[in-house]
C-alpha positions in Angstrom: 32.7 -43.4 -3.4 29.6 -44.5 -5.9 27.4 -45.8 -2.7 28.3 -42.4 -0.8 27.0 -40.1 -3.9 23.9 -42.5 -4.1 23.1 -42.1 -0.6 23.6 -38.0 -0.7 21.4 -37.9 -4.0 18.5 -39.9 -2.0 18.8 -37.9 1.2 18.5 -34.6 -0.5 15.5 -35.7 -2.6 13.7 -36.6 0.4 14.7 -33.4 2.3 13.7 -31.6 -1.0 10.4 -34.1 -1.0 9.4 -33.2 2.8 10.0 -29.5 2.3 7.9 -29.6 -0.6 4.9 -31.2 1.2 4.9 -28.8 4.1 4.9 -25.8 2.3 1.8 -26.9 0.2 -0.5 -27.6 3.1 -2.6 -24.5 2.5 -4.3 -25.0 -0.7 -6.1 -21.7 -2.2 -8.7 -22.1 -4.6 -8.1 -19.1 -6.5 -5.1 -17.0 -6.6 -5.8 -14.1 -7.8 -10.0 -12.3 -8.2 -10.9 -9.6 -10.7 -13.2 -7.0 -9.9 -13.4 -6.1 -12.9 -14.9 -2.3 -13.3 -16.0 -0.7 -10.0 -17.3 2.7 -8.9 -15.3 4.7 -6.7 -15.9 5.3 -3.1 -17.9 2.1 -3.0 -16.0 -0.4 -0.9 -16.2 -3.9 -2.4 -15.1 -7.6 -0.9 -14.3 -10.9 -1.9 -14.1 -14.3 -0.2 -11.2 -16.7 -0.8 -11.4 -20.2 -0.2 -8.9 -22.1 1.6 -8.3 -25.9 2.6 -5.6 -27.6 5.0 -4.5 -30.3 2.4 -2.0 -31.7 5.2 -1.8 -34.0 7.6 -1.5 -31.6 11.0 -3.7 -28.7 12.1 -2.8 -25.4 9.6 -2.9 -21.9 11.6 -3.0 -18.7 10.0 -0.2 -16.6 11.4 -1.0 -13.2 9.7 -2.8 -11.9 6.2 -1.4 -8.9 5.4 -2.3 -6.6 2.5 0.5 -4.4 0.5 -1.4 -1.2 1.8 -4.2 0.1 3.7 -6.8 0.5 1.4 -6.9 -3.8 1.7 -8.5 -5.2 4.6 -8.2 -8.7 5.0 -10.3 -11.0 7.3 -9.6 -14.3 8.6 -10.4 -16.6 11.6 -7.6 -16.9 14.2 -8.8 -20.5 14.9 -6.6 -23.8 13.6 -7.9 -25.3 10.5 -8.0 -29.0 10.9 -6.4 -31.4 8.9 -8.7 -32.0 5.5 -10.8 -28.8 6.7 -11.5 -25.5 4.8 -11.9 -21.9 5.9 -11.9 -18.9 4.1 -10.3 -15.6 3.9 -12.3 -12.4 3.4 -10.5 -9.5 1.7 -11.8 -6.0 1.5 -11.1 -3.1 -1.0 -11.7 0.6 -0.6 -11.9 2.0 -4.2 -11.1 5.3 -3.1 -8.7 6.1 -5.9 -9.7 6.1 -9.3 -7.8 4.1 -12.1 -6.7 0.4 -12.3 -5.2 -1.6 -8.9 -3.6 -4.9 -8.0 -2.7 -5.5 -4.6 -1.1 -8.4 -3.1 -2.3 -10.2 0.0 0.6 -12.2 1.7 -0.6 -15.2 4.1 1.7 -16.6 6.4 0.6 -19.9 8.1 2.6 -22.4 10.3 5.1 -20.1 11.3 7.3 -19.4 8.3 5.3 -20.5 5.0 3.7 -18.0 2.9 1.2 -17.6 0.1 0.4 -14.9 -1.9 -3.2 -14.0 -3.3 -4.0 -10.8 -5.5 -7.0 -8.6 -6.4 -7.3 -6.5 -9.1 -9.2 -4.2 -11.0 -10.5 -0.9 -12.3 -12.1 2.1 -10.2 -13.9 4.6 -12.1 -15.1 8.0 -11.2 -18.7 8.2 -9.6 -21.0 11.2 -10.7 -20.7 13.9 -8.5 -24.5 14.4 -7.9 -27.4 11.4 -8.2 -28.2 12.4 -11.5 -26.9 14.7 -14.5 -28.3 18.2 -13.9 -31.6 19.2 -16.4 -31.7 22.4 -17.7 -35.2 22.3 -18.6 -36.2 21.6 -14.8 -33.6 24.4 -13.6 -35.6 26.7 -15.8 -38.9 25.4 -14.5 -37.8 26.0 -10.8 -36.7 29.6 -11.5 -40.3 30.5 -13.5 -42.1 29.3 -10.2 -40.3 31.5 -7.5 
């Protein structure tokens, strides 16, 4: 009975170890990027560096953002074992206030990793410069 239990424990550990290595094939250099404070109406971009730490080629099946204001771009070509690539994530800063967006990376059929972008959007001024009462007065005098 002890031998059977020991065999069961060893097999469970072996399967758990194999599953862990398969899902950790994709390495993302940084899991999160903070844009800080950005102006409203100006799209911003960040490039996430990724690497294949597995022994077989890694294929990014899908990179999907949590909303339409975030646009990921990635290569459809497989990443060879030991190779590297990048995922470019853009954010359309249309809405004012803080934001945090999640991007789900699906690779090799069923494995996933999450990356995040965040920051705060401030309202840009309506014109190129604040209005100047003195200049407006001079313009009226010249007419």
